[in-house]
C-alpha positions as CSV (number, residue, x, y, z in Angstrom):
1,M,67.9,88.6,155.7
2,N,68.9,91.0,153.9
3,A,67.2,90.4,150.8
4,F,63.8,89.9,153.3
5,Y,64.9,93.9,154.4
6,V,65.0,95.1,150.7
7,F,61.6,93.4,150.2
8,V,60.0,94.8,153.2
9,A,62.0,98.3,152.2
10,F,60.6,98.0,148.7
11,G,57.1,97.5,149.6
12,A,57.1,100.2,151.8
13,M,58.2,102.6,149.1
14,L,56.0,101.4,146.6
15,L,53.1,101.7,149.3
16,L,53.9,105.1,150.2
17,M,54.1,105.9,146.3
18,V,50.5,104.6,146.1
19,V,48.8,106.4,149.0
20,G,50.0,109.5,147.1
21,M,53.0,110.6,149.0
22,P,55.8,112.0,146.0
23,I,58.4,109.8,144.6
24,A,61.3,111.9,146.0
25,V,60.1,111.6,149.3
26,S,59.0,108.0,149.8
27,M,62.5,107.2,148.5
28,A,64.1,109.7,150.7
29,A,62.0,108.0,153.8
30,V,62.9,104.7,152.9
31,G,66.4,105.4,152.7
32,V,66.9,107.5,155.7
33,I,64.7,105.2,158.2
34,G,66.7,102.1,156.7
35,G,70.1,104.2,157.3
36,V,69.1,105.3,160.8
37,L,68.0,101.9,161.6
38,A,71.2,100.7,160.8
39,Y,74.1,103.4,161.7
40,G,71.8,105.7,164.4
41,H,72.0,109.3,164.3
42,P,75.4,109.4,162.2
43,F,73.8,108.4,159.2
44,F,72.6,112.2,158.8
45,D,76.2,113.4,159.0
46,A,76.8,111.1,156.2
47,I,74.0,112.3,154.1
48,A,74.9,116.3,153.5
49,P,78.1,115.5,151.5
50,V,76.3,113.1,149.5
51,V,73.4,116.0,148.7
52,W,76.4,118.4,148.5
53,G,78.1,116.1,145.9
54,V,74.8,115.5,143.8
55,H,74.0,119.2,143.5
56,N,77.9,120.1,142.2
57,D,77.8,117.2,139.8
58,N,78.7,119.0,136.2
59,L,77.1,116.2,134.4
60,L,73.7,117.2,136.3
61,T,73.9,120.6,134.9
62,S,73.1,119.1,131.6
63,I,69.3,117.9,132.6
64,P,67.7,121.4,132.4
65,L,69.6,122.4,129.3
66,F,68.2,119.3,127.6
67,V,65.0,120.4,128.5
68,L,64.9,124.0,127.9
69,M,66.1,122.6,124.9
70,G,63.2,120.5,123.9
71,E,60.7,123.0,125.5
72,L,62.3,125.7,122.6
73,L,61.3,123.5,119.8
74,L,58.0,122.4,121.5
75,R,56.6,125.6,121.8
76,S,57.7,127.2,118.7
77,G,55.3,125.3,116.1
78,I,58.7,123.4,114.6
79,A,56.5,120.2,115.1
80,D,53.5,121.4,112.9
81,K,55.6,121.9,110.1
82,M,57.9,118.5,110.6
83,F,54.5,116.4,110.5
84,G,53.7,118.2,107.0
85,A,57.3,118.0,105.6
86,L,57.0,113.9,106.5
87,A,53.7,113.4,105.6
88,A,54.3,114.6,101.7
89,W,57.7,112.0,101.6
90,L,55.7,108.7,103.5
91,G,52.1,109.2,103.2
92,S,51.7,107.5,99.9
93,M,53.0,104.1,101.8
94,P,50.8,101.7,103.1
95,G,50.0,103.3,106.5
96,G,50.3,106.9,105.3
97,L,49.9,109.2,107.9
98,L,50.3,106.5,110.4
99,H,54.3,106.0,109.4
100,T,54.1,110.1,109.3
101,G,53.4,109.7,112.8
102,V,56.0,107.3,114.4
103,G,58.5,108.8,112.0
104,C,57.8,112.6,113.3
105,S,58.3,110.8,117.1
106,A,61.3,109.6,116.3
107,L,62.7,112.8,114.7
108,F,61.1,114.6,118.0
109,A,62.8,112.3,120.3
110,A,66.1,113.6,119.1
111,T,65.5,117.0,120.5
112,S,62.9,117.0,123.3
113,G,64.4,113.7,125.2
114,S,61.1,113.1,126.8
115,S,58.6,110.7,126.1
116,V,55.6,112.7,127.1
117,A,56.7,115.8,125.6
118,T,57.2,113.8,122.5
119,A,53.8,111.8,122.7
120,A,51.8,115.0,123.3
121,T,53.0,117.2,120.7
122,I,52.9,114.5,118.1
123,G,49.8,113.3,119.1
124,T,48.3,116.8,119.1
125,V,49.9,117.6,115.3
126,A,48.8,114.0,114.2
127,L,45.7,112.9,115.4
128,P,43.4,115.4,114.2
129,S,44.8,114.5,110.9
130,L,44.7,110.5,111.4
131,H,40.7,111.1,112.7
132,S,39.4,113.4,109.8
133,R,41.0,111.1,107.0
134,G,39.1,107.8,108.8
135,Y,42.3,106.6,109.9
136,S,41.5,103.3,112.9
137,T,41.0,105.0,116.1
138,R,42.4,102.3,117.7
139,I,45.7,101.5,115.5
140,S,46.2,105.7,115.6
141,L,46.1,106.0,119.6
142,G,48.5,103.4,119.7
143,S,50.7,104.4,117.3
144,I,51.2,108.0,118.6
145,A,51.8,106.3,122.4
146,A,53.5,103.7,121.3
147,G,55.9,106.4,119.2
148,G,56.3,108.6,121.8
149,T,58.4,106.1,123.8
150,L,61.1,106.5,121.8
151,G,61.8,110.2,123.3
152,I,64.0,108.3,126.2
153,L,65.8,105.9,123.7
154,I,66.7,108.2,121.0
155,P,69.4,110.5,122.5
156,P,69.6,113.1,124.4
157,S,68.0,111.4,126.5
158,V,67.1,112.6,130.3
159,N,66.7,109.0,131.4
160,L,70.3,108.0,129.8
161,I,71.5,111.0,131.8
162,I,69.9,109.6,135.1
163,Y,70.8,106.5,134.5
164,G,74.6,107.1,134.2
165,S,74.8,109.6,137.1
166,L,73.8,106.5,139.4
167,T,75.4,103.9,137.7
168,N,78.8,106.1,136.8
169,T,78.4,105.4,133.0
170,S,79.7,107.3,130.3
171,I,76.8,109.6,129.3
172,G,78.5,109.9,125.8
173,K,78.5,106.3,125.3
174,L,75.0,106.2,126.7
175,F,74.0,108.2,124.2
176,M,75.8,106.6,121.2
177,A,74.3,103.4,122.4
178,G,70.4,104.7,121.7
179,I,71.1,105.6,118.2
180,V,70.9,102.2,116.8
181,P,68.6,100.7,119.0
182,G,66.1,103.9,118.4
183,I,66.5,103.7,114.4
184,L,66.3,100.0,114.8
185,L,62.9,99.8,116.7
186,T,61.1,103.1,114.8
187,G,61.5,100.7,111.4
188,S,59.9,98.0,113.3
189,F,57.0,100.0,114.3
190,M,56.6,101.5,110.7
191,L,57.0,98.0,109.9
192,F,54.4,96.8,111.4
193,V,51.9,99.4,110.3
194,F,53.2,98.8,106.7
195,F,51.8,94.8,107.1
196,Y,48.8,96.0,109.1
197,S,47.9,98.4,106.3
198,I,48.7,95.9,103.6
199,K,46.1,93.5,105.7
200,N,43.2,95.8,106.3
201,S,42.2,97.1,102.5
202,T,39.6,100.1,104.6
203,M,42.7,102.2,105.3
204,P,43.3,105.6,103.5
205,K,45.3,105.9,100.7
206,E,47.2,109.1,100.7
207,A,47.8,111.2,97.2
208,K,51.4,111.1,96.1
209,L,53.0,114.4,95.9
210,P,55.0,116.1,93.1
211,R,58.8,115.5,93.4
212,A,59.4,119.1,93.3
213,V,57.2,120.0,96.3
214,R,58.8,116.8,98.1
215,V,62.1,118.7,97.9
216,R,61.0,122.0,98.8
217,L,59.3,120.5,102.2
218,L,62.6,119.3,103.2
219,K,63.8,122.3,104.5
220,D,61.1,121.7,107.5
221,L,63.3,118.8,108.4
222,L,66.3,120.2,109.1
223,S,65.3,121.8,112.5
224,P,65.9,118.5,114.6
225,A,69.1,117.4,111.7
226,I,70.8,120.4,113.0
227,I,70.0,119.9,116.7
228,F,70.7,116.1,116.4
229,G,73.8,116.9,114.4
230,I,75.3,119.2,116.9
231,V,74.3,117.5,120.0
232,M,75.9,114.4,119.1
233,G,78.3,115.6,117.0
234,S,80.1,117.4,119.4
235,L,79.9,114.3,121.7
236,Y,81.5,111.9,118.9
237,G,83.7,113.8,118.0
238,G,85.6,114.6,121.4
239,I,84.6,118.4,120.8
240,A,82.6,118.5,124.0
241,T,81.3,117.1,127.4
242,T,77.9,116.0,127.5
243,T,76.5,119.9,129.4
244,E,78.9,121.4,126.7
245,S,77.2,119.6,124.0
246,A,73.6,120.6,126.0
247,A,74.3,124.4,125.6
248,L,75.5,123.8,122.0
249,G,72.2,122.6,122.0
250,V,70.5,125.2,123.4
251,V,72.1,127.9,121.9
252,A,71.0,126.1,118.5
253,A,67.5,126.0,119.5
254,I,67.5,129.9,120.2
255,V,68.3,130.5,116.5
256,L,66.4,128.3,114.8
257,V,63.4,129.7,117.1
258,W,64.4,132.9,116.3
259,R,64.5,131.7,112.5
260,A,61.2,130.6,112.7
261,G,60.0,134.0,114.0
262,Q,58.2,132.7,116.9
263,L,61.3,134.2,119.3
264,D,59.3,136.4,121.9
265,W,59.6,137.0,125.8
266,G,56.8,135.3,126.2
267,L,57.6,131.9,124.5
268,L,61.3,132.3,126.8
269,Q,59.3,133.5,129.7
270,H,57.1,130.1,129.7
271,C,60.3,127.9,128.8
272,F,62.4,129.0,131.5
273,V,59.2,128.5,134.1
274,Q,58.6,124.9,132.6
275,T,62.4,124.1,132.7
276,A,62.7,124.9,136.3
277,K,59.5,122.8,137.0
278,T,60.4,119.6,135.4
279,S,64.3,119.9,136.4
280,G,63.5,121.0,140.0
281,M,61.1,117.4,139.9
282,I,63.9,115.7,138.4
283,L,67.1,116.5,140.4
284,L,65.0,116.3,143.5
285,I,64.2,112.5,142.6
286,I,67.7,112.2,141.7
287,T,69.0,113.3,145.6
288,S,66.2,111.2,147.2
289,A,68.0,108.7,144.8
290,F,71.6,109.0,146.0
291,I,70.2,109.4,150.0
292,L,68.6,106.0,149.2
293,N,71.7,104.4,147.5
294,L,73.7,105.5,150.3
295,A,71.5,103.7,153.1
296,I,72.2,100.6,150.6
297,S,75.7,100.8,150.6
298,L,76.6,101.5,153.9
299,T,74.8,98.3,155.1
300,G,75.8,95.7,152.6
301,V,72.4,95.3,151.3
302,A,73.4,95.4,147.3
303,E,76.5,92.6,148.2
304,S,73.9,90.5,149.9
305,M,71.4,91.0,147.1
306,T,73.6,89.8,144.7
307,A,75.1,87.2,146.6
308,W,71.0,85.9,147.1
309,V,70.3,86.0,143.6
310,T,73.4,84.3,141.8
311,S,73.3,81.9,144.4
312,F,70.6,80.2,142.1
313,G,72.6,79.5,139.6
314,F,71.7,81.6,137.0
315,S,73.4,82.8,134.0
316,A,73.6,86.6,132.5
317,T,70.5,85.5,129.8
318,Q,68.3,83.7,132.1
319,M,68.8,86.8,134.8
320,L,67.7,89.3,132.1
321,I,65.0,87.2,131.5
322,V,63.6,87.3,134.9
323,L,64.4,91.1,135.0
324,V,62.2,91.4,131.5
325,I,59.4,89.8,133.5
326,F,59.6,92.2,136.8
327,Y,60.2,95.2,135.1
328,F,57.3,94.3,132.8
329,V,55.1,93.7,135.9
330,L,56.6,96.6,137.8
331,G,55.8,99.0,134.7
332,M,52.0,98.2,135.1
333,F,52.3,100.1,138.6
334,M,54.8,102.5,138.6
335,D,56.4,105.5,136.4
336,V,59.4,105.4,134.4
337,L,61.4,108.0,136.5
338,S,60.2,106.1,139.9
339,M,61.0,102.7,138.5
340,M,64.6,103.8,137.2
341,V,66.1,105.1,140.6
342,A,64.3,102.5,142.7
343,T,65.6,99.3,141.6
344,I,68.9,100.2,139.4
345,P,70.8,100.5,142.4
346,I,69.4,96.8,143.2
347,T,69.9,95.3,139.7
348,F,72.9,96.9,138.2
349,P,75.5,95.1,141.0
350,I,73.9,92.0,139.7
351,V,73.8,92.3,136.2
352,S,77.3,93.6,136.3
353,H,78.4,90.7,138.5
354,L,77.2,88.5,135.7
355,G,78.9,90.4,133.2
356,A,76.9,93.0,131.7
357,D,77.7,95.7,130.0
358,P,76.8,99.2,131.8
359,V,76.3,100.4,128.5
360,W,74.0,97.6,126.9
361,F,72.6,97.5,130.3
362,G,71.7,101.2,130.5
363,I,69.9,100.7,127.1
364,F,68.0,97.4,128.6
365,I,66.7,99.5,131.7
366,V,65.3,102.0,129.2
367,L,63.4,99.9,126.8
368,M,61.9,98.4,130.0
369,C,61.1,101.8,130.9
370,E,59.9,102.4,127.4
371,L,57.7,99.5,128.1
372,G,56.3,100.7,131.2
373,M,54.9,104.0,129.6
374,I,52.5,102.2,127.5
375,T,51.4,99.0,129.6
376,P,47.5,99.7,131.7
377,P,46.8,100.6,134.2
378,V,49.4,103.4,134.5
379,G,51.5,103.6,131.7
380,M,51.8,107.3,131.2
381,N,51.8,108.1,127.4
382,L,48.4,105.7,127.3
383,F,46.9,108.8,129.5
384,V,48.8,111.5,127.9
385,V,47.2,110.3,124.4
386,Q,43.8,110.0,125.8
387,G,44.1,113.2,127.0
388,I,44.8,114.8,123.6
389,R,42.0,112.9,121.5
390,K,39.4,114.9,120.7
391,D,36.2,112.1,120.3
392,G,35.9,111.7,123.5
393,G,36.2,108.0,123.1
394,P,37.3,105.3,126.1
395,I,40.7,104.9,127.3
396,A,40.6,101.3,126.1
397,D,41.0,102.4,122.7
398,V,44.5,103.7,123.5
399,M,45.4,100.6,125.6
400,L,43.7,98.1,123.2
401,G,46.0,100.0,120.2
402,A,49.1,100.0,122.1
403,I,49.2,96.6,123.0
404,P,50.2,95.2,119.1
405,F,53.6,97.6,119.9
406,V,54.2,96.5,123.6
407,L,54.8,93.0,121.7
408,I,57.1,94.4,119.0
409,M,59.2,95.8,121.9
410,L,59.4,92.7,123.9
411,L,60.4,91.4,120.8
412,F,63.0,93.7,120.3
413,T,64.2,93.0,123.4
414,A,65.0,89.4,123.1
415,V,66.8,90.4,119.6
416,L,69.0,93.0,122.2
417,I,69.3,90.4,124.6
418,A,70.7,87.9,121.9
419,F,72.3,90.5,120.0
420,P,74.1,93.2,122.5
421,Q,76.6,94.5,119.4
422,I,73.2,96.5,118.5
423,A,73.6,98.6,121.6
424,T,77.4,98.1,121.8
425,W,78.8,98.3,118.5
426,L,78.5,102.2,118.2
427,P,80.1,103.7,121.7
428,N,82.9,100.9,121.1
429,K,83.8,103.5,117.7
430,M,84.0,106.4,120.0
């Protein structure tokens, strides 16, 4: 019977989101109504300490800090120089500037923590060059949309912080777990571009710049490398907590923006306002998620769902295949953040009962969220890339261009399930 109530509650939450209700309101409403129906007025007394505890969690302080760090680098023009430097090194390969777009997305992901910001920034820089040089419109748009998804996998990632806070999993280990899968997925995208370009002889070919010029441009790649080194180095070495490493990253970003001659009060004001808006939205959704979690834990829904699902006799691998299908379909209709906070309280206890590593499952969840960002009809990155293109073509171009990358990510997910050490090896060395 509890399983039936879960489906009713989940359906009601989806319905509220579809009719335009804010995500946070939809989740909080379902959590409060479910808790009150089960426990009556005393449930309200239980909400207050939960909300107070969420907003006093030092871990969540890292979210606005990482958002601010990404905003500083986003608005300072560092991405333009980074694209030029990578184009000098990767442009002569088959696929040329397509490789540059994917590589830039990976580097920018290591500083922004946001897929939307990554797709918007790199797309704004890369698409005009790709269009003017005569690259295939569909593959150009698809590669930028797919490359943007790396923003929530390669650390620092706001989504991994949210997963860690919801499941009480080490953020430091989650960040470390995202490095190897992030590099391998980036390489997979570039490998596809390489063979696609060889097969299509009409693809433009870029001239190879002299070695001296390429070496001189390497300095423009230092900014993301410095930020990534400071944040991840302090975490891996045990020098700083997640929040402290985020603060160190912000200080380093301010210094880099100042060195680039872009630091002024106008830029700071814009970055602070955008950070406040984004952080407020994220923290409000997290608060609503904890209210929903409270209702789920007090009513024993998680335990009942775990018992119900395990009664089918699924192995861990079979359960993960079911979850891949579930998240693939769900990603067509829900945005990433709401998909995470709405489903993790239910799916995490189930896979934990089946023996899945919580750090590994965090990377699995993020991969599923990445899929959701480029699967129509509501893939966020599809709309972002469509919004910044200048030729006014149909959004079908972006959707069709993203299909090969969706298939690559599904294949990569299968490899991750077969070889979980891809995600667990590095954090186990901490």
